[in-house]
C-alpha positions as CSV (number, residue, x, y, z in Angstrom):
1,M,-9.6,-44.4,33.5
2,K,-6.4,-45.9,32.2
3,T,-3.6,-44.9,34.6
4,L,-0.4,-45.5,32.6
5,E,-1.8,-44.0,29.4
6,L,-3.1,-41.0,31.3
7,T,0.3,-40.5,33.1
8,I,2.2,-40.4,29.8
9,V,-0.2,-37.8,28.4
10,I,0.1,-35.7,31.6
11,V,3.9,-35.7,31.4
12,Y,3.6,-34.6,27.8
13,A,1.2,-31.8,28.7
14,V,3.4,-30.5,31.4
15,A,6.4,-30.4,29.0
16,M,4.3,-28.3,26.6
17,L,3.3,-25.9,29.3
18,A,7.0,-25.7,30.5
19,I,8.0,-24.6,27.0
20,G,5.3,-21.9,27.1
21,F,6.6,-20.5,30.4
22,Y,10.2,-20.7,29.2
23,F,9.5,-18.3,26.3
24,R,7.2,-16.1,28.3
25,S,9.6,-13.1,28.8
26,R,10.9,-13.1,25.2
27,A,7.4,-13.4,23.7
28,S,6.1,-10.4,25.7
29,K,8.8,-8.0,24.6
30,T,7.5,-6.9,21.3
31,A,4.7,-7.7,18.8
32,S,7.2,-9.2,16.5
33,S,8.4,-11.6,19.1
34,F,4.8,-12.6,19.9
35,W,3.6,-13.1,16.3
36,S,6.7,-14.2,14.4
37,A,9.2,-15.8,16.9
38,E,11.7,-13.0,16.3
39,S,12.2,-14.3,12.7
40,N,15.0,-16.6,13.8
41,V,13.8,-20.2,13.4
42,G,16.0,-22.8,11.6
43,V,15.0,-25.0,8.7
44,L,14.8,-28.3,10.6
45,V,12.7,-26.8,13.3
46,N,10.4,-25.1,10.9
47,A,10.0,-28.2,8.7
48,F,8.9,-30.4,11.6
49,A,6.7,-27.6,12.9
50,L,5.0,-27.4,9.5
51,L,4.4,-31.2,9.6
52,A,2.7,-30.7,13.0
53,T,0.8,-27.7,11.9
54,V,-0.6,-29.2,8.7
55,M,-1.2,-32.8,9.8
56,S,-3.5,-32.0,12.7
57,G,-5.8,-34.2,14.8
58,G,-7.5,-34.8,11.5
59,G,-4.2,-35.9,10.0
60,M,-3.5,-38.5,12.7
61,M,-7.0,-39.6,13.5
62,G,-9.7,-38.0,11.3
63,N,-7.9,-38.8,8.1
64,I,-7.5,-42.4,9.1
65,G,-11.1,-42.7,10.1
66,L,-12.1,-41.1,6.8
67,G,-9.9,-43.6,4.8
68,A,-11.2,-46.6,6.8
69,T,-14.9,-45.7,6.2
70,L,-15.0,-44.0,2.8
71,G,-12.0,-45.5,1.0
72,L,-8.3,-44.8,0.5
73,A,-8.5,-42.7,-2.7
74,Y,-10.6,-40.0,-1.1
75,I,-8.4,-39.0,1.8
76,A,-5.2,-39.7,-0.2
77,C,-6.3,-36.8,-2.5
78,A,-6.3,-34.4,0.5
79,N,-2.9,-35.6,1.9
80,L,-1.1,-35.6,-1.4
81,G,-2.6,-32.1,-2.0
82,S,-1.1,-31.0,1.3
83,G,2.4,-32.0,0.3
84,A,2.0,-30.5,-3.2
85,G,0.6,-27.3,-1.7
86,L,3.7,-26.7,0.5
87,G,5.9,-27.3,-2.6
88,M,3.8,-24.7,-4.5
89,G,4.0,-22.4,-1.6
90,A,7.8,-22.6,-1.5
91,L,8.0,-21.8,-5.3
92,L,5.3,-19.0,-5.5
93,V,4.9,-17.5,-2.0
94,A,7.7,-18.0,0.4
95,R,10.4,-15.7,-1.0
96,P,8.3,-12.6,-1.9
97,L,6.2,-12.9,1.3
98,R,9.3,-13.2,3.5
99,K,11.0,-10.2,1.7
100,S,7.9,-8.1,2.3
101,G,8.5,-8.1,6.1
102,A,4.9,-8.8,6.9
103,K,4.2,-10.8,10.1
104,T,0.8,-12.2,8.8
105,I,-1.1,-12.7,5.6
106,S,-3.5,-10.0,6.6
107,E,-0.7,-7.6,7.2
108,F,0.8,-8.3,3.7
109,I,-2.5,-7.8,1.9
110,K,-3.1,-4.6,3.9
111,M,0.4,-3.3,2.9
112,R,-0.1,-4.2,-0.7
113,F,-3.7,-3.0,-0.9
114,P,-4.2,-0.1,1.6
115,N,-8.0,-0.3,1.5
116,K,-10.0,-0.1,4.8
117,A,-12.6,-2.6,3.5
118,I,-9.9,-5.1,2.6
119,A,-8.1,-4.5,5.9
120,L,-11.4,-5.4,7.8
121,L,-12.7,-8.3,5.6
122,V,-9.5,-10.3,5.4
123,P,-9.1,-10.9,9.1
124,I,-12.8,-11.6,9.4
125,V,-12.5,-14.3,6.8
126,I,-9.5,-15.8,8.7
127,A,-11.3,-15.7,12.0
128,I,-14.4,-17.4,10.7
129,A,-12.5,-20.2,8.9
130,Y,-10.2,-20.9,11.8
131,T,-13.0,-20.9,14.4
132,V,-14.6,-23.8,12.4
133,Y,-11.1,-25.5,12.0
134,L,-10.5,-25.2,15.7
135,V,-13.8,-26.8,16.6
136,A,-12.7,-29.9,14.5
137,Q,-9.5,-30.1,16.6
138,M,-11.5,-29.9,19.8
139,K,-13.6,-32.9,18.7
140,A,-10.5,-34.9,18.1
141,S,-9.2,-34.2,21.6
142,G,-12.5,-35.3,23.3
143,T,-12.6,-38.5,21.2
144,V,-9.0,-39.5,22.2
145,G,-9.7,-38.8,25.8
146,Q,-12.9,-40.9,25.7
147,Y,-11.6,-43.9,23.7
148,L,-7.9,-44.2,24.7
149,L,-7.8,-42.7,28.2
150,G,-11.2,-43.5,29.6
151,V,-11.9,-39.8,30.3
152,D,-15.3,-38.1,29.7
153,F,-15.5,-36.5,26.2
154,N,-16.2,-33.0,27.5
155,L,-13.6,-33.2,30.3
156,A,-10.9,-34.2,27.8
157,L,-11.9,-31.4,25.5
158,I,-11.7,-28.7,28.3
159,I,-8.3,-29.9,29.5
160,T,-6.8,-29.9,26.0
161,W,-8.3,-26.5,25.4
162,A,-6.8,-25.1,28.6
163,I,-3.3,-26.5,27.9
164,F,-2.7,-25.1,24.4
165,T,-4.5,-21.9,25.2
166,V,-2.2,-21.2,28.2
167,Y,1.1,-21.9,26.3
168,V,0.0,-19.8,23.3
169,M,-1.1,-16.9,25.5
170,I,2.2,-16.8,27.5
171,G,4.7,-17.9,24.9
172,G,3.3,-16.6,21.6
173,M,4.8,-17.9,18.3
174,L,8.1,-18.9,20.0
175,A,6.2,-21.4,22.2
176,V,4.1,-22.5,19.2
177,T,7.2,-23.1,17.1
178,W,9.1,-25.1,19.6
179,T,6.2,-27.1,20.8
180,D,5.3,-27.8,17.2
181,F,8.8,-29.0,16.5
182,L,8.8,-31.5,19.3
183,Q,5.2,-32.5,18.5
184,G,6.1,-33.1,14.9
185,M,8.9,-35.4,15.8
186,L,6.6,-37.4,18.2
187,M,3.9,-37.6,15.6
188,M,6.4,-39.0,13.0
189,L,7.9,-41.5,15.5
190,V,4.5,-42.9,16.6
191,T,3.1,-43.0,13.0
192,V,6.1,-45.0,11.7
193,V,6.2,-47.4,14.7
194,T,2.4,-47.9,14.5
195,S,2.6,-48.6,10.7
196,V,5.3,-51.3,11.3
197,A,3.3,-52.8,14.2
198,A,0.2,-52.9,12.1
199,L,1.9,-54.6,9.1
200,M,3.4,-57.2,11.5
201,H,0.1,-57.8,13.2
202,F,-1.8,-58.5,10.0
203,G,1.0,-60.3,8.1
204,G,2.0,-57.7,5.6
205,F,0.2,-55.2,3.4
206,D,-1.2,-57.7,0.9
207,A,-3.0,-59.7,3.6
208,M,-4.2,-56.5,5.2
209,I,-5.6,-54.9,2.0
210,N,-7.3,-58.2,1.1
211,M,-9.0,-58.4,4.5
212,A,-10.0,-54.7,4.4
213,T,-11.5,-55.2,0.9
214,E,-13.5,-58.2,2.1
215,Y,-15.1,-56.0,4.7
216,Y,-15.5,-53.0,2.5
217,P,-15.3,-53.8,-1.3
218,Q,-15.0,-50.0,-2.2
219,M,-11.8,-49.6,-0.1
220,G,-9.6,-48.9,-3.1
221,Q,-12.2,-47.7,-5.6
222,L,-13.3,-44.2,-6.8
223,H,-16.9,-44.5,-5.8
224,L,-17.7,-40.8,-5.1
225,P,-18.2,-38.1,-7.6
226,L,-15.0,-37.3,-9.4
227,L,-15.4,-33.6,-8.6
228,S,-15.2,-34.5,-4.9
229,Y,-11.8,-36.2,-5.4
230,A,-10.5,-33.3,-7.5
231,G,-11.8,-30.7,-5.0
232,F,-10.3,-32.5,-2.0
233,F,-6.9,-32.5,-3.7
234,F,-6.9,-29.0,-5.1
235,V,-8.3,-27.3,-2.0
236,W,-5.3,-28.6,0.0
237,V,-2.9,-27.6,-2.8
238,F,-4.3,-24.0,-2.6
239,I,-4.2,-24.0,1.2
240,G,-0.5,-24.3,0.9
241,L,-0.5,-21.1,-1.1
242,C,-2.7,-18.9,1.1
243,S,-3.3,-20.3,4.5
244,P,-2.2,-17.9,7.3
245,H,-1.4,-20.5,9.9
246,I,1.0,-22.3,7.5
247,L,2.5,-19.2,5.9
248,M,3.1,-17.6,9.3
249,R,6.0,-20.1,9.3
250,V,7.5,-18.1,6.5
251,S,7.8,-15.0,8.8
252,T,9.6,-17.1,11.4
253,A,12.4,-18.2,9.1
254,K,15.8,-16.5,9.3
255,N,15.7,-15.5,5.6
256,P,13.8,-16.0,2.3
257,F,15.9,-19.0,1.4
258,G,15.3,-20.7,4.7
259,A,11.6,-20.1,4.3
260,A,11.5,-21.8,1.0
261,V,13.7,-24.8,2.2
262,S,11.4,-25.1,5.3
263,L,8.4,-25.5,3.1
264,H,10.1,-28.1,0.9
265,G,11.2,-30.0,4.0
266,G,7.7,-29.9,5.3
267,M,6.5,-31.3,2.0
268,I,8.8,-34.3,2.3
269,L,7.8,-35.1,5.8
270,I,4.1,-34.8,5.0
271,T,4.5,-37.2,2.1
272,I,6.1,-39.8,4.4
273,F,3.4,-39.2,7.0
274,T,0.7,-39.6,4.3
275,V,2.0,-43.0,3.1
276,C,1.9,-44.4,6.6
277,T,-1.4,-43.0,7.7
278,I,-3.5,-43.4,4.6
279,F,-2.2,-46.5,2.9
280,I,-1.2,-48.5,6.0
281,L,-3.1,-47.3,9.0
282,S,-6.5,-46.6,7.3
283,T,-6.4,-50.1,5.8
284,A,-5.4,-51.7,9.2
285,S,-8.2,-49.7,10.9
286,R,-10.7,-51.1,8.5
287,C,-9.5,-54.6,9.3
288,V,-10.2,-54.0,13.0
289,I,-13.7,-52.3,12.7
290,G,-14.8,-55.0,10.2
291,V,-18.1,-54.6,8.3
292,D,-19.9,-52.4,10.9
293,V,-18.8,-48.8,11.0
294,P,-18.7,-47.2,14.5
295,D,-21.0,-44.3,15.3
296,N,-17.9,-42.1,15.8
297,K,-16.1,-42.7,12.5
298,D,-13.2,-40.6,13.5
299,A,-12.4,-43.1,16.3
300,A,-11.5,-45.9,13.8
301,F,-7.7,-45.5,14.4
302,L,-8.2,-45.7,18.2
303,Y,-9.8,-49.2,17.8
304,L,-6.6,-50.2,16.0
305,I,-4.4,-48.9,18.8
306,E,-6.5,-50.9,21.3
307,V,-5.8,-54.1,19.4
308,I,-2.1,-53.9,18.5
309,F,-0.5,-51.9,21.4
310,N,0.3,-52.4,25.1
311,P,-0.6,-49.6,27.6
312,F,2.8,-47.8,27.3
313,W,2.4,-47.4,23.5
314,K,-1.3,-46.6,23.9
315,G,-0.2,-43.7,26.1
316,L,2.5,-42.6,23.7
317,T,0.1,-42.8,20.8
318,A,-2.5,-40.7,22.8
319,A,0.2,-38.2,23.5
320,A,1.1,-38.1,19.7
321,I,-2.5,-37.5,18.8
322,F,-2.8,-34.8,21.4
323,A,0.4,-33.4,19.9
324,A,-1.2,-33.3,16.5
325,I,-4.3,-31.6,17.9
326,M,-2.5,-29.0,20.0
327,S,0.1,-28.1,17.4
328,T,-2.5,-27.3,14.7
329,A,-4.8,-25.7,17.3
330,A,-2.0,-23.5,18.5
331,G,-1.1,-22.4,15.0
332,L,-4.7,-21.7,14.1
333,L,-5.3,-19.9,17.4
334,I,-2.4,-17.6,17.1
335,A,-3.3,-16.8,13.4
336,A,-6.9,-16.1,14.3
337,A,-5.9,-14.0,17.3
338,A,-3.4,-12.1,15.1
339,A,-6.2,-11.4,12.6
340,I,-8.3,-9.7,15.3
341,S,-5.6,-8.1,17.4
342,N,-2.8,-7.2,15.0
343,D,-4.8,-6.6,11.8
344,I,-8.1,-5.1,13.1
345,I,-7.6,-3.5,16.5
346,V,-4.0,-2.3,16.0
347,G,-3.9,-2.1,12.3
348,I,-7.2,-0.1,11.9
349,F,-8.1,1.5,15.2
350,K,-4.9,1.7,17.3
351,P,-1.9,2.0,15.0
352,D,0.2,3.9,17.5
353,M,-0.1,1.3,20.3
354,E,3.2,0.5,22.1
355,E,4.9,-2.8,21.2
356,K,4.5,-4.3,24.7
357,K,0.8,-3.4,24.8
358,Q,0.4,-5.0,21.4
359,A,1.9,-8.2,22.8
360,R,-0.5,-8.1,25.8
361,L,-3.4,-7.5,23.6
362,G,-2.4,-10.4,21.4
363,S,-2.3,-12.7,24.5
364,L,-5.8,-11.5,25.5
365,M,-7.2,-12.1,22.0
366,V,-5.8,-15.7,22.1
367,F,-7.9,-16.3,25.2
368,V,-11.1,-14.7,23.7
369,V,-10.9,-16.6,20.4
370,S,-10.1,-19.9,22.2
371,F,-13.0,-19.5,24.6
372,I,-15.4,-18.9,21.7
373,V,-14.2,-22.0,20.1
374,L,-14.7,-24.0,23.3
375,L,-18.3,-23.0,23.4
376,F,-18.9,-24.3,19.9
377,S,-17.1,-27.6,20.5
378,F,-19.3,-29.6,22.8
379,N,-21.6,-31.0,20.1
380,P,-19.5,-31.2,16.9
381,P,-20.5,-32.9,13.6
382,E,-18.9,-36.1,12.3
383,Y,-15.9,-36.4,10.0
384,I,-13.6,-33.7,11.4
385,T,-11.4,-33.7,8.2
386,V,-14.4,-32.8,6.0
387,L,-15.5,-30.1,8.5
388,Y,-12.2,-28.2,8.6
389,T,-11.5,-28.7,4.9
390,Q,-14.8,-26.9,4.1
391,A,-13.7,-24.1,6.4
392,M,-10.4,-23.8,4.5
393,N,-12.2,-24.0,1.2
394,F,-14.0,-20.8,2.1
395,L,-10.7,-19.2,3.0
396,V,-9.1,-20.3,-0.2
397,C,-11.9,-19.0,-2.3
398,S,-11.7,-15.6,-0.5
399,L,-8.0,-15.0,-0.2
400,M,-6.0,-16.9,-2.8
401,I,-6.6,-14.6,-5.8
402,P,-6.0,-11.3,-3.9
403,L,-2.8,-12.8,-2.3
404,L,-1.2,-14.1,-5.4
405,A,-2.1,-11.0,-7.4
406,G,-0.5,-8.9,-4.7
407,L,2.7,-11.0,-4.7
408,W,3.1,-11.3,-8.5
409,W,1.3,-8.6,-10.3
410,R,2.6,-5.1,-9.8
411,R,-0.4,-3.5,-11.5
412,A,-2.9,-5.3,-9.1
413,T,-5.3,-2.7,-7.7
414,D,-7.2,-2.3,-4.5
415,S,-10.5,-2.5,-6.3
416,G,-9.6,-5.7,-8.0
417,A,-8.4,-7.3,-4.8
418,L,-11.6,-6.3,-3.0
419,A,-13.8,-7.5,-5.8
420,A,-12.0,-10.9,-5.8
421,L,-12.3,-11.3,-2.1
422,I,-16.0,-10.5,-2.0
423,A,-16.9,-12.5,-5.1
424,G,-14.9,-15.6,-4.1
425,G,-16.0,-15.8,-0.5
426,G,-19.6,-14.7,-1.2
427,S,-20.1,-17.1,-4.1
428,Y,-18.7,-20.0,-2.0
429,A,-21.1,-19.2,0.8
430,I,-24.0,-19.2,-1.6
431,L,-23.0,-22.4,-3.3
432,F,-22.3,-24.2,0.0
433,F,-25.5,-23.2,1.8
434,G,-27.8,-22.9,-1.2
435,M,-27.0,-25.7,-3.6
436,E,-26.4,-29.5,-3.5
437,L,-23.0,-29.9,-5.1
438,P,-20.3,-32.7,-4.8
439,T,-18.3,-32.1,-1.6
440,F,-15.5,-29.5,-2.1
441,S,-16.5,-28.8,-5.7
442,E,-17.6,-25.2,-4.9
443,M,-14.1,-23.9,-5.4
444,F,-14.2,-24.8,-9.1
445,I,-16.9,-22.2,-9.5
446,S,-15.9,-19.7,-6.9
447,L,-12.2,-19.3,-7.8
448,P,-13.0,-18.5,-11.5
449,I,-15.7,-16.0,-10.3
450,A,-13.1,-14.4,-8.0
451,L,-10.6,-14.2,-10.9
452,V,-13.1,-12.7,-13.3
453,A,-14.2,-10.2,-10.6
454,R,-10.6,-9.2,-10.1
455,L,-10.0,-8.7,-13.8
456,W,-13.3,-6.9,-14.3
457,A,-12.6,-4.4,-11.5
458,A,-9.2,-3.7,-12.8
459,C,-10.5,-2.6,-16.2
């Protein structure tokens, strides 16, 4: 166990818990306070919170491991798609969604399409997708604890789970927003400093890329099926258009203009973050691991940290990775809990529940969802970025057509939205589990099927 590194991480964890307790009384007042942070969050805070939400444990660790072991072009597609997706979200979704007054994506779709089947299926899709996404974040926490702090994988996983679960349960979206803001700033600081340190250690980018290419000649090549590259890019573009944990940031903004500017700010921050993590840190990580790829490919970045940093910066880097993990996990957790609590239990079965009881129910659902995720997290698969992107691919294929139709087409009908939801999500599941297709290419079949189903049902 590494004392200094562990001490820094503990101080960081205590600070996150303190924020949760600070917002406890405000978060418990009403359902709006718990789910949408009283709709009073400024642009700068929201922009950094978006960075932390989107660039998760996968963004700081899994993406770098993927770039180091499968080449720069593959993961660059996903990260560039993330930035583009927030830009598209600002243009197409932020204003009309914020004006609708809905606290969640599910609530908007329910308001726009008052159909019981839609009201039930949408939160179920969100809960399934985010459970898988959360499992990926849990793997990242165990890996950091094991490699950087000398803590047992399962112990690190449980401690991380307990921390973010507690501050989300007691502080709601207010705690999630302010912890994400601080975590986003820490992530950016550590990423920039690590990039500079790596360039200095290896003698500049030219020397670094030459060394990495000697170890792995396909480092800068397109050596996978082109549909995989295209799918990785476009799924993250579309995530920016319909992902609940990202678009919940729209409901926290003070007004529609602030919501749009926040998404643009997040897009700029993610682009800077992408340049550092993909093109510099993935390359440097390959230089460290050499020809032989480690069994845990997601740990490639951690090998780099061991080489270039002293214990203080190792601890700060570990805190930044935990920040990335917990910020995204918190956003995913509150979105999944909202889907079950706000959209199913209250929205369908208990519409007259008092506001304070809704907030308490939301807190309980946070714990229930989080505990289920913990049970699935002890034996996760490799490549956490691929794992959670497939989960989000399912969500995109299910929800994007109904959401955009509801926002932009006044004549969109309940039957069309339901047909698109079932056809998109169902066809994705069939293609993913029943056919051998290039990774992430299912969406190029499922989204047209969803669109045709929507148009056909409207006739």
